C-alpha atoms as a printed R data frame, in Angstrom:
    type eleno elety resid chain resno       x       y       z
1   ATOM     1    CA   ASP     A     1 104.922  40.254 129.752
2   ATOM     2    CA   SER     A     2 101.113  40.805 129.645
3   ATOM     3    CA   GLY     A     3 100.396  39.456 133.123
4   ATOM     4    CA   VAL     A     4  98.488  36.442 131.913
5   ATOM     5    CA   ASP     A     5 101.673  34.618 131.006
6   ATOM     6    CA   ALA     A     6 103.019  35.047 134.513
7   ATOM     7    CA   GLU     A     7  99.850  33.577 136.030
8   ATOM     8    CA   VAL     A     8  99.959  30.546 133.768
9   ATOM     9    CA   MET     A     9 103.576  29.878 134.734
10  ATOM    10    CA   ALA     A    10 102.785  30.124 138.419
11  ATOM    11    CA   ASP     A    11 100.032  27.488 138.094
12  ATOM    12    CA   ILE     A    12 102.157  25.164 136.119
13  ATOM    13    CA   GLY     A    13 105.232  25.563 138.258
14  ATOM    14    CA   VAL     A    14 108.745  26.082 137.167
15  ATOM    15    CA   ASP     A    15 109.908  22.611 138.247
16  ATOM    16    CA   SER     A    16 107.320  20.659 136.284
17  ATOM    17    CA   GLY     A    17 109.803  20.186 133.474
18  ATOM    18    CA   MET     A    18 107.310  21.484 130.988
19  ATOM    19    CA   ASP     A    19 108.227  23.809 128.175
20  ATOM    20    CA   THR     A    20 107.009  27.138 129.458
21  ATOM    21    CA   ASP     A    21 107.291  29.124 126.193
22  ATOM    22    CA   VAL     A    22 104.102  31.201 125.677
23  ATOM    23    CA   GLU     A    23 103.106  32.595 122.198
24  ATOM    24    CA   VAL     A    24 100.392  35.287 121.802
25  ATOM    25    CA   TYR     A    25  98.130  35.238 118.750
26  ATOM    26    CA   ASP     A    26  95.469  37.437 117.377
27  ATOM    27    CA   ASP     A    27  92.724  34.815 117.538
28  ATOM    28    CA   VAL     A    28  91.628  33.322 120.865
29  ATOM    29    CA   GLY     A    29  89.474  30.203 121.427
30  ATOM    30    CA   PRO     A    30  86.174  30.627 123.276
31  ATOM    31    CA   ASP     A    31  87.238  28.237 126.111
32  ATOM    32    CA   ALA     A    32  90.350  30.005 127.037
33  ATOM    33    CA   GLY     A    33  88.620  32.711 128.900
34  ATOM    34    CA   VAL     A    34  91.244  35.225 127.801
35  ATOM    35    CA   ASP     A    35  92.046  37.285 124.700
36  ATOM    36    CA   ALA     A    36  95.072  35.158 123.748
37  ATOM    37    CA   SER     A    37  95.525  31.405 123.143
38  ATOM    38    CA   VAL     A    38  98.256  29.706 125.000
39  ATOM    39    CA   ASP     A    39 100.254  26.955 123.325
40  ATOM    40    CA   ALA     A    40 101.696  25.072 126.292
41  ATOM    41    CA   SER     A    41 103.126  22.087 124.601
42  ATOM    42    CA   VAL     A    42 105.369  20.052 126.905
43  ATOM    43    CA   PRO     A    43 107.305  17.733 124.649
44  ATOM    44    CA   ASP     A    44 109.995  17.160 127.251
45  ATOM    45    CA   GLY     A    45 107.828  16.462 130.343
46  ATOM    46    CA   GLY     A    46 105.327  14.204 128.659
47  ATOM    47    CA   GLU     A    47 102.481  15.517 130.705
48  ATOM    48    CA   ASP     A    48  99.019  15.372 129.201
49  ATOM    49    CA   ALA     A    49  97.948  18.704 127.698
50  ATOM    50    CA   ALA     A    50  94.637  18.348 129.562
51  ATOM    51    CA   LEU     A    51  96.594  18.723 132.831
52  ATOM    52    CA   PHE     A    52  97.838  22.055 131.591
53  ATOM    53    CA   ASP     A    53  94.312  23.116 130.628
54  ATOM    54    CA   ALA     A    54  92.981  22.126 134.036
55  ATOM    55    CA   GLU     A    55  95.729  23.990 135.805
56  ATOM    56    CA   VAL     A    56  94.876  27.278 134.085
57  ATOM    57    CA   PRO     A    57  92.270  29.037 136.181
58  ATOM    58    CA   ASP     A    58  89.292  30.772 134.687
59  ATOM    59    CA   THR     A    59  90.124  34.403 134.972
60  ATOM    60    CA   GLY     A    60  86.713  35.560 133.897
61  ATOM    61    CA   ALA     A    61  88.331  38.028 131.543
62  ATOM    62    CA   ASP     A    62  86.177  39.294 128.689
63  ATOM    63    CA   ALA     A    63  87.415  38.294 125.304
64  ATOM    64    CA   SER     A    64  87.270  41.948 124.326
65  ATOM    65    CA   SER     A    65  89.677  42.987 127.077
66  ATOM    66    CA   ASN     A    66  93.319  43.816 126.461
67  ATOM    67    CA   ASP     A    67  94.776  41.941 129.408
68  ATOM    68    CA   VAL     A    68  97.435  40.282 127.288
69  ATOM    69    CA   GLY     A    69  98.716  43.386 125.517
70  ATOM    70    CA   LEU     A    70  96.885  43.167 122.161
71  ATOM    71    CA   PRO     A    71  96.643  46.296 120.039
72  ATOM    72    CA   ASP     A    72  93.784  48.679 120.703
73  ATOM    73    CA   VAL     A    73  90.696  48.288 118.569
74  ATOM    74    CA   GLY     A    74  90.822  50.733 115.673
75  ATOM    75    CA   GLU     A    75  94.576  50.409 115.170
76  ATOM    76    CA   VAL     A    76  95.779  48.633 112.114
77  ATOM    77    CA   ASP     A    77  99.233  47.662 111.035
78  ATOM    78    CA   GLY     A    78 100.923  48.824 114.180
79  ATOM    79    CA   GLY     A    79  99.423  52.380 114.435
80  ATOM    80    CA   ALA     A    80  98.093  53.401 110.979
81  ATOM    81    CA   PRO     A    81  95.235  56.030 111.059
82  ATOM    82    CA   ASP     A    82  91.673  54.818 111.269
83  ATOM    83    CA   ALA     A    83  89.952  55.015 107.898
84  ATOM    84    CA   GLY     A    84  87.100  56.932 109.531
85  ATOM    85    CA   CYS     A    85  89.264  59.848 110.767
86  ATOM    86    CA   VAL     A    86  88.797  63.244 109.017
87  ATOM    87    CA   GLU     A    87  92.033  65.192 108.479
88  ATOM    88    CA   GLN     A    88  92.155  68.728 109.845
89  ATOM    89    CA   CYS     A    89  94.342  70.426 107.226
90  ATOM    90    CA   THR     A    90  92.338  73.510 106.268
91  ATOM    91    CA   ASP     A    91  94.728  76.542 106.190
92  ATOM    92    CA   ALA     A    92  97.435  74.299 107.694
93  ATOM    93    CA   ILE     A    93 101.120  74.787 106.963
94  ATOM    94    CA   CYS     A    94 103.269  72.075 105.353
95  ATOM    95    CA   GLY     A    95 104.023  69.206 107.817
96  ATOM    96    CA   ALA     A    96 101.430  70.207 110.405
97  ATOM    97    CA   ASP     A    97  99.604  67.447 112.415
98  ATOM    98    CA   ASN     A    98  96.519  66.371 110.516
99  ATOM    99    CA   GLY     A    99  94.725  65.157 113.638
100 ATOM   100    CA   CYS     A   100  94.747  61.602 112.484
101 ATOM   101    CA   GLY     A   101  98.318  60.631 113.280
102 ATOM   102    CA   GLY     A   102  99.666  61.923 110.000
103 ATOM   103    CA   GLN     A   103 100.888  65.212 108.491
104 ATOM   104    CA   CYS     A   104  99.309  67.875 106.242
105 ATOM   105    CA   VAL     A   105 100.396  68.768 102.728
106 ATOM   106    CA   GLY     A   106  99.809  72.418 103.503
107 ATOM   107    CA   SER     A   107 100.962  75.867 102.516
108 ATOM   108    CA   CYS     A   108 104.469  77.337 102.557
109 ATOM   109    CA   VAL     A   109 105.682  80.745 103.565
110 ATOM   110    CA   PHE     A   110 107.347  81.753 100.337
111 ATOM   111    CA   ILE     A   111 105.576  82.409  97.036
112 ATOM   112    CA   ASN     A   112 107.424  79.853  94.893
113 ATOM   113    CA   ALA     A   113 107.587  77.113  97.586
114 ATOM   114    CA   VAL     A   114 105.510  73.928  97.454
115 ATOM   115    CA   CYS     A   115 104.959  71.206 100.081
116 ATOM   116    CA   ASN     A   116 106.589  67.855  99.250
117 ATOM   117    CA   PRO     A   117 103.976  65.184  99.965
118 ATOM   118    CA   GLN     A   118 106.666  62.589 100.687
119 ATOM   119    CA   THR     A   119 108.813  64.539 103.125
120 ATOM   120    CA   TYR     A   120 106.236  67.108 104.302
121 ATOM   121    CA   ALA     A   121 108.858  69.803 103.857
122 ATOM   122    CA   CYS     A   122 108.642  72.995 101.757
123 ATOM   123    CA   VAL     A   123 110.738  72.968  98.585
124 ATOM   124    CA   CYS     A   124 111.346  76.293  96.877
125 ATOM   125    CA   GLN     A   125 112.726  77.118  93.407
126 ATOM   126    CA   PRO     A   126 113.825  80.741  93.036
127 ATOM   127    CA   VAL     A   127 112.365  82.585  90.026
128 ATOM   128    CA   CYS     A   128 114.546  85.401  88.699
129 ATOM   129    CA   VAL     A   129 113.946  85.334  84.955
130 ATOM   130    CA   GLY     A   130 114.180  88.892  83.650
131 ATOM   131    CA   LYS     A   131 115.045  90.262  87.086
132 ATOM   132    CA   CYS     A   132 118.280  91.586  88.477
133 ATOM   133    CA   GLY     A   133 117.113  92.191  92.011
134 ATOM   134    CA   GLY     A   134 114.133  92.013  94.266
135 ATOM   135    CA   ASP     A   135 112.446  89.005  95.886
136 ATOM   136    CA   ASP     A   136 113.197  85.621  94.260
137 ATOM   137    CA   GLY     A   137 110.022  84.111  95.717
138 ATOM   138    CA   CYS     A   138 111.976  81.997  98.204
139 ATOM   139    CA   GLY     A   139 112.965  84.580 100.747
140 ATOM   140    CA   GLY     A   140 116.136  85.581  98.941
141 ATOM   141    CA   ALA     A   141 117.083  88.222  96.391
142 ATOM   142    CA   CYS     A   142 117.652  87.820  92.669
143 ATOM   143    CA   PRO     A   143 121.274  88.366  91.615
144 ATOM   144    CA   ASP     A   144 122.391  91.454  89.718
145 ATOM   145    CA   ASP     A   145 123.598  89.963  86.425
146 ATOM   146    CA   CYS     A   146 123.363  93.108  84.285
147 ATOM   147    CA   VAL     A   147 126.031  93.703  81.683
148 ATOM   148    CA   LEU     A   148 127.356  97.244  81.316
149 ATOM   149    CA   PRO     A   149 126.331  99.753  80.195
150 ATOM   150    CA   ALA     A   150 123.060  98.387  81.476
151 ATOM   151    CA   THR     A   151 122.522  98.559  85.220
152 ATOM   152    CA   CYS     A   152 119.808  97.171  87.480
153 ATOM   153    CA   GLY     A   153 116.899  99.611  87.217
154 ATOM   154    CA   GLY     A   154 118.924 101.858  84.913
155 ATOM   155    CA   GLY     A   155 116.117 101.900  82.329
156 ATOM   156    CA   SER     A   156 113.617 103.327  84.850
157 ATOM   157    CA   VAL     A   157 112.077  99.899  85.499
158 ATOM   158    CA   PRO     A   158 112.937  98.605  89.011
159 ATOM   159    CA   ASN     A   159 114.817  95.268  89.223
160 ATOM   160    CA   VAL     A   160 115.172  95.049  85.450
161 ATOM   161    CA   CYS     A   161 118.444  95.546  83.563
162 ATOM   162    CA   GLY     A   162 118.309  98.690  81.462
163 ATOM   163    CA   CYS     A   163 120.026 101.861  80.356
164 ATOM   164    CA   ALA     A   164 118.658 105.426  79.862
165 ATOM   165    CA   PRO     A   165 120.303 106.941  76.814
166 ATOM   166    CA   THR     A   166 120.965 110.658  76.903
167 ATOM   167    CA   CYS     A   167 122.639 113.120  74.584
168 ATOM   168    CA   ALA     A   168 122.338 116.076  76.937
169 ATOM   169    CA   GLY     A   169 125.548 118.075  76.681
170 ATOM   170    CA   LYS     A   170 126.873 115.785  73.980
171 ATOM   171    CA   PHE     A   171 127.614 116.558  70.373
172 ATOM   172    CA   CYS     A   172 127.741 115.040  66.959
173 ATOM   173    CA   GLY     A   173 129.388 111.600  66.964
174 ATOM   174    CA   GLU     A   174 129.369 111.071  70.742
175 ATOM   175    CA   ASN     A   175 127.866 107.908  72.338
176 ATOM   176    CA   ASP     A   176 124.479 108.204  74.000
177 ATOM   177    CA   GLY     A   177 125.764 106.267  76.971
178 ATOM   178    CA   CYS     A   178 123.923 103.041  76.146
179 ATOM   179    CA   ASP     A   179 125.633 102.044  72.906
180 ATOM   180    CA   THR     A   180 122.214 102.317  71.183
181 ATOM   181    CA   ALA     A   181 122.704 105.505  69.169
182 ATOM   182    CA   VAL     A   182 125.062 108.297  68.328
183 ATOM   183    CA   CYS     A   183 124.320 111.864  69.366
184 ATOM   184    CA   THR     A   184 123.696 114.446  66.667
185 ATOM   185    CA   GLY     A   185 123.810 117.786  68.502
186 ATOM   186    CA   CYS     A   186 125.819 120.710  67.249
187 ATOM   187    CA   LEU     A   187 127.203 123.694  69.111
188 ATOM   188    CA   ASN     A   188 126.108 126.485  66.740
189 ATOM   189    CA   VAL     A   189 122.539 127.400  65.818
190 ATOM   190    CA   GLY     A   190 121.558 126.093  62.392
191 ATOM   191    CA   GLU     A   191 124.319 123.524  62.108
192 ATOM   192    CA   ILE     A   192 123.488 119.926  61.241
193 ATOM   193    CA   CYS     A   193 125.341 116.731  62.084
194 ATOM   194    CA   LEU     A   194 126.561 114.775  59.066
195 ATOM   195    CA   PRO     A   195 126.340 111.042  59.945
196 ATOM   196    CA   SER     A   196 128.643 110.071  57.144
197 ATOM   197    CA   VAL     A   197 131.620 111.789  58.792
198 ATOM   198    CA   TRP     A   198 130.134 112.721  62.187
199 ATOM   199    CA   VAL     A   199 130.960 116.399  61.937
200 ATOM   200    CA   CYS     A   200 128.762 119.500  62.185
201 ATOM   201    CA   CYS     A   201 128.090 121.581  59.039
202 ATOM   202    CA   GLN     A   202 126.405 124.942  58.571
203 ATOM   203    CA   PRO     A   203 124.024 124.919  55.505
204 ATOM   204    CA   ASN     A   204 124.316 127.996  53.272
205 ATOM   205    CA   CYS     A   205 121.472 128.877  50.893
206 ATOM   206    CA   VAL     A   206 122.247 132.556  50.520
207 ATOM   207    CA   GLY     A   207 121.588 133.519  46.884
208 ATOM   208    CA   LYS     A   208 120.517 129.962  46.079
209 ATOM   209    CA   THR     A   209 117.124 128.684  44.975
210 ATOM   210    CA   CYS     A   210 115.093 125.549  45.045
211 ATOM   211    CA   GLY     A   211 117.129 122.439  44.260
212 ATOM   212    CA   GLN     A   212 120.634 123.949  44.701
213 ATOM   213    CA   ASN     A   213 123.135 122.379  47.107
214 ATOM   214    CA   ASP     A   214 123.284 123.893  50.562
215 ATOM   215    CA   GLY     A   215 126.893 122.866  51.119
216 ATOM   216    CA   CYS     A   216 126.065 120.173  53.680
217 ATOM   217    CA   GLY     A   217 124.542 117.553  51.431
218 ATOM   218    CA   GLY     A   218 121.068 119.060  51.429
219 ATOM   219    CA   LEU     A   219 119.096 121.180  48.956
220 ATOM   220    CA   CYS     A   220 117.854 124.742  49.207
221 ATOM   221    CA   THR     A   221 114.123 125.468  49.084
222 ATOM   222    CA   ALA     A   222 113.768 129.214  48.359
223 ATOM   223    CA   CYS     A   223 111.817 130.641  45.448
224 ATOM   224    CA   ALA     A   224 112.253 134.197  44.248
225 ATOM   225    CA   ASN     A   225 108.541 134.584  43.382
226 ATOM   226    CA   PRO     A   226 106.327 134.699  46.500
227 ATOM   227    CA   LEU     A   227 103.506 133.085  44.475
228 ATOM   228    CA   GLN     A   228 105.675 130.037  43.905
229 ATOM   229    CA   TYR     A   229 106.771 127.166  46.093
230 ATOM   230    CA   CYS     A   230 109.665 124.659  45.960
231 ATOM   231    CA   ASP     A   231 108.380 121.241  44.906
232 ATOM   232    CA   VAL     A   232 110.428 119.107  47.321
233 ATOM   233    CA   GLN     A   233 108.278 116.009  46.674
234 ATOM   234    CA   ALA     A   234 109.120 115.558  42.990
235 ATOM   235    CA   THR     A   235 110.895 118.067  40.776
236 ATOM   236    CA   TRP     A   236 112.842 120.297  43.205
237 ATOM   237    CA   THR     A   237 111.830 123.272  41.090
238 ATOM   238    CA   CYS     A   238 109.805 126.360  41.807
239 ATOM   239    CA   ARG     A   239 106.125 125.956  40.806
240 ATOM   240    CA   ASP     A   240 103.077 128.223  41.052
241 ATOM   241    CA   LYS     A   241 101.227 127.931  44.329
242 ATOM   242    CA   CYS     A   242  98.051 128.553  42.424
243 ATOM   243    CA   GLY     A   243  98.287 124.968  41.144
244 ATOM   244    CA   LEU     A   244  98.336 123.409  44.607
245 ATOM   245    CA   PRO     A   245  95.273 121.405  45.812
246 ATOM   246    CA   CYS     A   246  93.190 123.856  47.857
247 ATOM   247    CA   ASN     A   247  90.649 123.622  50.668
248 ATOM   248    CA   THR     A   248  89.447 127.228  51.046
249 ATOM   249    CA   ASN     A   249  88.882 130.288  48.918
250 ATOM   250    CA   ALA     A   250  91.313 132.206  51.102
251 ATOM   251    CA   GLU     A   251  94.103 129.805  50.159
252 ATOM   252    CA   CYS     A   252  93.513 130.322  46.476
253 ATOM   253    CA   GLN     A   253  93.230 134.087  46.785
254 ATOM   254    CA   GLY     A   254  96.549 134.176  48.633
255 ATOM   255    CA   TRP     A   255  98.389 131.695  46.451
256 ATOM   256    CA   CYS     A   256  97.156 133.116  43.174
257 ATOM   257    CA   GLY     A   257  97.440 136.739  44.279
258 ATOM   258    CA   ASN     A   258  93.929 137.521  43.065
259 ATOM   259    CA   ALA     A   259  90.687 137.900  44.998
260 ATOM   260    CA   GLY     A   260  88.867 136.457  41.984
261 ATOM   261    CA   TYR     A   261  90.209 132.932  42.591
262 ATOM   262    CA   TYR     A   262  88.050 130.414  44.371
263 ATOM   263    CA   CYS     A   263  88.600 126.828  45.510
264 ATOM   264    CA   LEU     A   264  86.401 124.682  43.305
265 ATOM   265    CA   GLY     A   265  86.835 120.899  43.560
266 ATOM   266    CA   HIS     A   266  90.164 121.497  45.411
267 ATOM   267    CA   GLU     A   267  91.453 123.517  42.469
268 ATOM   268    CA   CYS     A   268  92.016 127.267  42.366
269 ATOM   269    CA   LYS     A   269  89.962 128.838  39.619
270 ATOM   270    CA   ILE     A   270  88.872 132.315  38.538
271 ATOM   271    CA   CYS     A   271  85.194 132.814  39.384
272 ATOM   272    CA   ASN     A   272  82.758 135.743  39.587
273 ATOM   273    CA   PRO     A   273  80.175 135.115  42.318
274 ATOM   274    CA   SER     A   274  76.655 136.483  41.711
275 ATOM   275    CA   CYS     A   275  73.698 136.776  44.072
276 ATOM   276    CA   LEU     A   276  71.565 138.994  41.866
277 ATOM   277    CA   GLY     A   277  67.919 137.950  42.228
278 ATOM   278    CA   LYS     A   278  68.874 135.167  44.682
279 ATOM   279    CA   GLY     A   279  67.719 134.585  48.203
280 ATOM   280    CA   CYS     A   280  69.381 133.776  51.515
281 ATOM   281    CA   GLY     A   281  71.458 130.587  51.217
282 ATOM   282    CA   ASP     A   282  71.339 130.326  47.418
283 ATOM   283    CA   SER     A   283  74.569 129.393  45.616
284 ATOM   284    CA   ASP     A   284  76.715 132.358  44.479
285 ATOM   285    CA   GLY     A   285  78.038 130.273  41.559
286 ATOM   286    CA   CYS     A   286  81.532 130.067  43.069
287 ATOM   287    CA   GLY     A   287  81.051 127.536  45.839
288 ATOM   288    CA   GLY     A   288  79.671 130.011  48.333
289 ATOM   289    CA   LYS     A   289  76.180 131.030  49.508
290 ATOM   290    CA   CYS     A   290  74.338 134.284  49.158
291 ATOM   291    CA   LEU     A   291  74.077 136.441  52.250
292 ATOM   292    CA   VAL     A   292  71.342 138.837  51.203
293 ATOM   293    CA   ASP     A   293  68.486 140.766  52.767
294 ATOM   294    CA   CYS     A   294  65.286 138.803  53.303
295 ATOM   295    CA   PRO     A   295  62.074 139.966  51.568
296 ATOM   296    CA   LEU     A   296  60.351 140.810  54.850
297 ATOM   297    CA   ALA     A   297  61.741 143.700  56.890
298 ATOM   298    CA   PHE     A   298  61.437 141.850  60.211
299 ATOM   299    CA   GLN     A   299  63.505 138.888  58.915
300 ATOM   300    CA   TYR     A   300  67.231 138.296  58.576
301 ATOM   301    CA   CYS     A   301  69.472 135.779  56.761
302 ATOM   302    CA   ASP     A   302  70.663 133.219  59.327
303 ATOM   303    CA   GLN     A   303  74.127 132.010  58.241
304 ATOM   304    CA   THR     A   304  74.007 128.995  60.536
305 ATOM   305    CA   ILE     A   305  71.093 127.393  58.685
306 ATOM   306    CA   TRP     A   306  71.098 129.661  55.619
307 ATOM   307    CA   THR     A   307  67.406 130.639  55.727
308 ATOM   308    CA   CYS     A   308  65.373 133.726  56.525
309 ATOM   309    CA   ARG     A   309  64.282 133.915  60.168
310 ATOM   310    CA   ASP     A   310  62.326 136.379  62.268
311 ATOM   311    CA   ARG     A   311  64.784 139.019  63.579
312 ATOM   312    CA   CYS     A   312  63.035 138.725  66.942
313 ATOM   313    CA   LEU     A   313  64.576 135.209  67.178
314 ATOM   314    CA   GLN     A   314  68.176 136.446  67.025
315 ATOM   315    CA   ASP     A   315  70.459 136.370  70.037
316 ATOM   316    CA   CYS     A   316  70.092 139.718  71.749
317 ATOM   317    CA   GLN     A   317  72.290 141.796  73.984
318 ATOM   318    CA   THR     A   318  70.091 144.775  74.827
319 ATOM   319    CA   ASP     A   319  66.410 145.684  75.207
320 ATOM   320    CA   ALA     A   320  66.831 148.227  72.436
321 ATOM   321    CA   GLU     A   321  67.856 145.482  69.979
322 ATOM   322    CA   CYS     A   322  64.674 143.505  70.802
323 ATOM   323    CA   GLN     A   323  62.486 146.622  70.554
324 ATOM   324    CA   GLY     A   324  63.956 147.376  67.123
325 ATOM   325    CA   TRP     A   325  63.907 143.797  65.800
326 ATOM   326    CA   CYS     A   326  60.525 142.893  67.206
327 ATOM   327    CA   GLY     A   327  58.876 146.268  66.613
328 ATOM   328    CA   GLY     A   328  57.506 147.039  70.078
329 ATOM   329    CA   ALA     A   329  58.514 148.967  73.168
330 ATOM   330    CA   ASN     A   330  57.397 146.119  75.401
331 ATOM   331    CA   TYR     A   331  60.094 143.755  74.128
332 ATOM   332    CA   ARG     A   332  62.997 143.003  76.449
333 ATOM   333    CA   CYS     A   333  66.220 141.000  76.203
334 ATOM   334    CA   GLY     A   334  66.738 138.201  78.769
335 ATOM   335    CA   GLY     A   335  69.279 135.376  78.462
336 ATOM   336    CA   LYS     A   336  70.011 136.545  74.888
337 ATOM   337    CA   VAL     A   337  66.332 135.959  73.987
338 ATOM   338    CA   CYS     A   338  63.754 138.594  73.087
339 ATOM   339    CA   TYR     A   339  60.492 138.392  74.912
340 ATOM   340    CA   VAL     A   340  57.370 140.495  75.441
341 ATOM   341    CA   CYS     A   341  57.056 142.126  78.866
342 ATOM   342    CA   GLN     A   342  53.983 143.895  80.252
343 ATOM   343    CA   PRO     A   343  55.000 146.555  82.834
344 ATOM   344    CA   ASP     A   344  53.019 146.427  86.028
345 ATOM   345    CA   CYS     A   345  52.899 149.519  88.295
346 ATOM   346    CA   ALA     A   346  49.678 148.791  90.162
347 ATOM   347    CA   GLY     A   347  50.150 149.829  93.781
348 ATOM   348    CA   LYS     A   348  53.674 150.990  93.043
349 ATOM   349    CA   PHE     A   349  55.186 154.480  93.175
350 ATOM   350    CA   CYS     A   350  58.029 156.628  91.886
351 ATOM   351    CA   GLY     A   351  61.196 154.587  91.476
352 ATOM   352    CA   ASP     A   352  59.590 151.162  92.045
353 ATOM   353    CA   SER     A   353  60.334 148.475  89.387
354 ATOM   354    CA   ASP     A   354  57.698 147.931  86.762
355 ATOM   355    CA   GLY     A   355  58.744 144.291  86.341
356 ATOM   356    CA   CYS     A   356  60.138 144.826  82.875
357 ATOM   357    CA   GLY     A   357  63.387 146.598  83.631
358 ATOM   358    CA   GLY     A   358  61.770 150.028  83.946
359 ATOM   359    CA   LYS     A   359  60.496 152.119  86.918
360 ATOM   360    CA   CYS     A   360  57.113 153.352  87.978
361 ATOM   361    CA   THR     A   361  56.381 157.089  88.161
362 ATOM   362    CA   ALA     A   362  53.181 157.424  90.235
363 ATOM   363    CA   CYS     A   363  53.068 159.599  93.400
364 ATOM   364    CA   ALA     A   364  50.596 159.444  96.238
365 ATOM   365    CA   GLY     A   365  49.848 163.184  96.415
366 ATOM   366    CA   ALA     A   366  47.862 165.002  93.736
367 ATOM   367    CA   ASN     A   367  50.290 167.926  93.849
368 ATOM   368    CA   GLU     A   368  53.415 165.661  93.582
369 ATOM   369    CA   TYR     A   369  55.456 164.595  90.589
370 ATOM   370    CA   CYS     A   370  58.124 161.835  90.126
371 ATOM   371    CA   ASP     A   371  61.550 163.473  89.779
372 ATOM   372    CA   THR     A   372  63.408 161.164  87.357
373 ATOM   373    CA   SER     A   373  66.410 163.452  87.001
374 ATOM   374    CA   ALA     A   374  68.037 162.423  90.272
375 ATOM   375    CA   PRO     A   375  69.939 159.150  90.642
376 ATOM   376    CA   VAL     A   376  67.248 158.046  93.097
377 ATOM   377    CA   TRP     A   377  63.763 158.716  91.744
378 ATOM   378    CA   GLN     A   378  61.475 160.339  94.281
379 ATOM   379    CA   CYS     A   379  58.169 162.287  94.505
380 ATOM   380    CA   LYS     A   380  58.422 166.090  94.951
381 ATOM   381    CA   ASP     A   381  56.015 169.020  95.182
382 ATOM   382    CA   LYS     A   382  54.892 169.918  91.660
383 ATOM   383    CA   CYS     A   383  55.231 173.543  92.544
384 ATOM   384    CA   LEU     A   384  58.998 173.057  92.747
385 ATOM   385    CA   GLN     A   385  59.330 171.892  89.132
386 ATOM   386    CA   ALA     A   386  61.020 173.992  86.516
387 ATOM   387    CA   CYS     A   387  58.354 175.890  84.680
388 ATOM   388    CA   ALA     A   388  57.974 177.516  81.304
389 ATOM   389    CA   LEU     A   389  54.546 179.169  81.556
390 ATOM   390    CA   ASP     A   390  52.516 180.888  84.258
391 ATOM   391    CA   THR     A   391  49.779 178.361  83.586
392 ATOM   392    CA   ASP     A   392  52.159 175.584  84.595
393 ATOM   393    CA   CYS     A   393  52.541 177.129  88.032
394 ATOM   394    CA   ALA     A   394  48.808 177.821  88.422
395 ATOM   395    CA   GLY     A   395  48.114 174.130  87.815
396 ATOM   396    CA   TRP     A   396  50.974 172.696  89.841
397 ATOM   397    CA   CYS     A   397  50.669 174.986  92.829
398 ATOM   398    CA   GLY     A   398  46.865 174.838  93.069
399 ATOM   399    CA   ASP     A   399  46.158 178.602  92.953
400 ATOM   400    CA   THR     A   400  46.433 181.594  90.644
401 ATOM   401    CA   SER     A   401  48.918 183.486  92.834
402 ATOM   402    CA   HIS     A   402  51.909 181.537  91.497
403 ATOM   403    CA   PHE     A   403  53.657 182.662  88.357
404 ATOM   404    CA   CYS     A   404  56.641 181.337  86.439
405 ATOM   405    CA   LEU     A   405  59.538 183.635  87.182
406 ATOM   406    CA   GLU     A   406  62.944 182.784  85.720
407 ATOM   407    CA   GLY     A   407  61.950 179.125  85.249
408 ATOM   408    CA   LYS     A   408  60.617 178.633  88.772
409 ATOM   409    CA   CYS     A   409  57.155 178.946  90.230
410 ATOM   410    CA   ALA     A   410  56.904 181.851  92.660
411 ATOM   411    CA   GLN     A   411  54.005 183.530  94.417
412 ATOM   412    CA   CYS     A   412  53.367 187.038  93.243
413 ATOM   413    CA   SER     A   413  50.635 189.523  93.798
C-alpha cells in the first residue's frame, strides 16, 4: 500500500511465478535504498534471490523518508505523546485537551466535584450533613429532612432544622411549641405557676411574717420591725439588720437606726468621731477623715487628696472667687483656673476692653468724662454730670459762672 510495494511488483512481474508477498519492518538494510526491507522469497518459482535484487531499481530514496508508510519520528506505540511535550493544563477544566494528545485532570464546576484521572470526568458527592436545604455542592439542593416540630430554618438559622420556642399568649402548663419546655405564665398579676400540678396560685402573706407559708408552697418574708430583715439564706427568721456585713457608714446608720453607727471592718459599730486638734485628712477615729480648716487663711482642705492646698488653686467659676481666694483685684477666672491679669488701657478709651474682663475709662477731651451708667459706655461733657457742689461745676465746666442747681451744673450770674 505504501507505493514502494507496487513498484517492486511491477519490476518482478505478476507472471514470474514468484511469491509476491511483501512484509514491512522497522529496520531497513543500507543497500535497499528505501526505508523498508523487502523479503521477496520465491520458494515456488525457484528463481535466484539475486535476480530479485537486481530487478529492484534504486529509487534514491533517503532512509529517513516515509515513502513506505512508517510512523512519523517522535511517535511511539502507535501515537503516544512525546516525552518532551509540556502539558498545558493551567486553569483547565476536567477533560480538556492538554496539548500533548492527552487530557487534563482539571477543575470542576461544583464545589464538591473532583476530576477522575481515569475517565477525565467530574465526579461529585453531595454534602448535606446538618443541612435541610441550600446548595449540596453538586448543583442540587439538600433535602428537607426535619422532624416536626422542627422546621427548616425554624430556629432562625437558614437551612438548619430548628424550632423557636415561645410562650407568648400561653399559660401555665401549655407547650412552648417545640416540646422543649412548659410555659409558666399566669393570667392574674402576682400569681405563680406551680409545676407540680401546673396550675396558677396567688400567694398570700397578709398578716404573715418571715418563714410562714404563703399558701402556694413558698414562704413569706415580711418582718414587723423595719430594723430587721428576713434571713432567707439560713434561719427564715427576722434578724437585726444592724448585724449584716456593711460597706458604708450610711448603711449602718440606716440599718441600726442611729447616726452613731459606723461601718468598721464590714461591721456596724457605735463610734464617736473626733477631729479635735487634727488636721486635714487625719483619721476621725471612726474610719473617716477630718475635714477641717487649714492653718493658713489662704489654704483649704482638698478632699480629693486630703491635704491643705492654696485656695487660689481651686476650680473657680467667677472672677470674684479668684479675687477673694487669691487676695488681689487683678485675679481673674478663666477655664476654671485663677490667674493674675494686668489691665492694659494704653491708647484705649471709654468702653474699650482692658484685656482682663474690664473696660477702660479714659476720654480724649480734658472736659469729658466716661459715663459708665449707660449700657454703652461713652464720653460726655463733664459739665453735664450730676453735681453736688458748686465747686464741682466750676471745675467741670471750666469757669466760675456755673453753679450746681438742683443736682445739675447751670450758668448763673
